[in-house]
N, C-alpha and C positions, 0 to 999 in steps of 0.2 A: 520500383514500381515503371511499366512499359505502356503505354496507351497505341493502339493504331485506328487510325482513320484514314475515309477512302476520300478521294479529290474532291472537294464539293461544288458546287455550281458553277460546269464547265460553260454552260451557254447560256445563264439566265442574272435574276437578280444577283449574286454571292459575287460578282464579276466584282472588284472595287473599281476597275478602272474600262470604260469602256471605249472604240473603236469610231473613230471621226473621221471625217474624207477628209486625203491630203492635203496639206499646205502648200506652198510656193514651197522650192525646194530654195535652201539657204545651206554654208556654210560659214563654220567656225572653227580659227586652227587648225586646216587642214582637211576636217572631218565634214564628211557628206551627210545633209540630212534631212528630215518632213519633222513638220509639227502638226501632232497631233491631238486632236481633245480629249480631256477625259472628266467622269464626273467618280464623284463617291460618297458609298453607295452610308458611311454612317459609321462605317465598322473599326471600332475602335486600333490604334495600333500594334499593345501588344497582344505578342502573336503569334500575328500576321508572317503571312511566308509566299513571299512574293517571285515573278518571271520577271528577268529587263533584262531589254538590249546597253550593250554598253556601247564601247567607244568605234565609230569607224562602220556601223553591221550597211550603213548605203554606199560607204566608200570613202575614199581620203582622194587628196590631191597632191597633183608633184611638187615639190617646192623643197627648200631650207630649212623649211621653221621646223617648232617640237615635233611636232605631232604631223607631219607633210612625209609625203616619198621622197628620198634624197636623192633617188635614177632620175627623177623628174617625170615617173607613170602616171598615173591619173586609174583610180584601182573605182571599181563599181561594183558592186556584187546587185547581183539579178534575184538571188534566192540564199537564205542562210535557216537551216535548220536544224534541232537538236533535239535530243530522245532524253527526257528524265524520267527514271526512274523510283527514287525517293529521298524524304530530305529526311533527316537526324537531329534530332533539337537536341541536344544533351545540357543536361540545369544542375544543377547543383541540390536544389531545393525538394524535388520531386521525381527525378528518377526521368528516362529519355522519352521520348516521345517520336514516335516514327509517321512520319506523313506517306501513304504511295501516292505516287502520281499515275505514272508509265503514263508520259501524253509523249506529243510531239511538239515546239513551239520551234513557232517562225517569227525569227525572231526581229525581222524584220513587220510585224505586222503587228507589234505589242505597241499599245499605249506610252508613253512620255513615265510614267509614274510605274509602268508595270502591269502584270496581271496579276489579282490575287491566287495563288494556288489551295492554302485553308486556311481557318483560322482557329486555335486553341484559346477558347473563351479563362482568362480568369487567370494566363500567365506570362510571366513578364519573358525580360526577353534570356537567349539563351548564353552558355558561357563560350559554346562551340556547338559546328555545326558538321553535322559528317552530310552529303549523296553521293549519289551514282548518275552516271550518265550511260544507261547500260548501251548495248544495242538495239535497238525495235526488233521486239521478238514477234508480232500480230496484233497482238490488245493493246495496242500505243491507240491510242486517239486524238483527235485536232486539242489543243488547251481551250484556245476561244474560236468564233465566227471569223475571224481575220486567219486563221491560219486551215488552208485546205485541204480539205480531209481528201485529194486524189496527193498530197502531200506526205500526210500521213499514210496513208495505202505504200505510197514508194518506202519512204520510209522501212514501214515495216514489210515491205517483199525480200527490201536488200538486207534487210538486217542490216542497214547503221544507223550509228550512235551520233554522227552529224556530216552535211551535209553543204556543199560549198555551191556555188554559183556565180559567175562572171566575167570579166574583161578587165586587162589591163590597157588603158591604150596611151600613146605618146605621138607625136606630129610628122620627128622624128626617129622614131622607135623601131630598132634592130632587133632582130636576132642570130646570135652566136651560136659556134658548134665549143659546148663545154670542153674538148678533149684540144679545139682547135679556136683558137677564144680571138685569130685575127680571117678564121673563118665568118662573114656576117652575108646578113640580106638584111632589106627595110622588112618587116615589120608592128605597121603602127595601131595595133589591136590584134592580142591574145585573147582567146577566150580558153575558158578552164571550170569544170565540173566534173567535181568530188566525191564522194561519198565513201567515207570512210566506219568500219565497222568495231574499229578501237574503242572499246567501251573500256571507262574506267570509274573510279570509287574513290571519292575523293574523301580525308578525314581530320579530323585537329584544326575545321579549320575558325579565323577567333577573328573577329571586329577590330582593326587594330588604329580607327580613327578615332579617338578620344574627343572632337571638336562636332563629331556628328552623331546623331542619338543613336540609338542600334535596340532596340527594344523588338522590332519588327525582322524580319532575315530578307535580303531583298538580292536573290541570285541573279548576280548582271554579267552575261557572258559579254564579250570584246568581241570583232574579228579582224583583231590588225596583230596579234602575238605569230602567226605562220610571215609576214613580214618581217617580222626583226630581226634581226644581227645578230642579237643572244640567244640562247635557252637558259640556260641555269639562273640570271640576274635580269631585272626586267630593264630596258632601254627603251629613249625614245626613238632612236635611230632604226630606221625604214627602207627598204629596196626593193625592190618587181623584177628585178634585169635575169634573174634567175628563170622567172617563169617563162619568159619567154626562150632561153637559151635551152631550156627545157624539153622546147617545143621542137624535138628532132626531126619532123619529118617532113616541118616546115609549109603545115597546112593550114595556121593561125590557131590551133588551136592546142596546148598542153596539157594531156592527159594523162591518168594515173600509172596505164602500162609504159611514158616516156622516163616518165621520174622514179621509179625501177630499176632503168638500166642505165638510169647519172650515178656516177660516184660520186658523193658528197664532193670528198677531196677535190674533186677535180672540181669542181663548181661556185662549192661553198667555200674560200678560198679566206686566209687571214689579211690576207692582201689584198679581196674583197670585202673585209671591214668582219668579217663569221667569229665566232667565238662557237662552235659545236661545246665544248668539254660543259662536263655536268648535268648533261641529259641524265633521263632514267634507263633510258638502252641504249646497246649500239646501233652508229649513225652510220650506215654503211652507205647509205644511196640519200636520194637529194626525197625521195619518198619517207624514209625514218624523218629527214629532218621535219616535213611535214607530220607526220603522224605525231612526233615528241613535240611539235606546237600546239597541233590542236589539242594534245594533252594539257597542256601549259595554261591555257585561255581560260581550261577549268578552276586550275589553281589559284585562277588571283580575281573566283567572283564573288569571290564575300574574302574583302578581310584580304586572310593569306592565309592557306591550309599546307597544314606538315607534311602529309604526304597523299600520292594519289598511283593507287595500287590497277591494272587491268584485272579487267574479269572475263 
């Protein structure tokens, strides 16, 4: 048996959590975040599917701590958007249930507890979950009032699956040529605006923390994977100097075109602490590294997924 339901209650009472005003900025464990109020509509946990923001969606601080940027850069995001296509709850008792979402999610606009995508009455937690992060195709809508219609239109127009916009800052920051590391200029601030069209389908995602109840499913998307120095294995070591060094024309902004021009073997070296083995595809350029690390962010959104294939 396989049921299908459309996304319910985007802007009305079906939302489990509502966005409130931003509280004062705070930081914990090197992570920037704000506090938002949330309320419950009383829906039971069993069968609920949520989408939530993960670690670092507002940014991270430079420092030597476990969740800080080791090379001293502060990373601040101005916008993080993701396209969610569908979610399949795989169950052993009554078959699969597919939720068709087709929504654009602003990870910075979500309440702390996430936003309800769908509620399936009378069902327990799934054995595993499959989901897709497809390129937006023109019919995706904003998930909640916190996601701007203009951002949904931008994602649809460009066919992006993920959009990252932000800055890195360091008072004594510098940018060095990837093929001439001694050729450096001062660069205290570097901007980036990256829209990626590479969609992915994730399968066999299983909740692996027995200490936390998993009756509902919360897809939690972090914003740290493209700062991590490994691909195949999760690590707390993060660096951002590669973003500064990839600003080839030294105009204060690192573009996707520049990333595509840089040999990954020249910039993301073992000497600098990078381990690029285990990627699903070849890592020839720094753009390939970014593409792969964005894909990895989805792999870790609910427990751990078995596979991710291109859409």
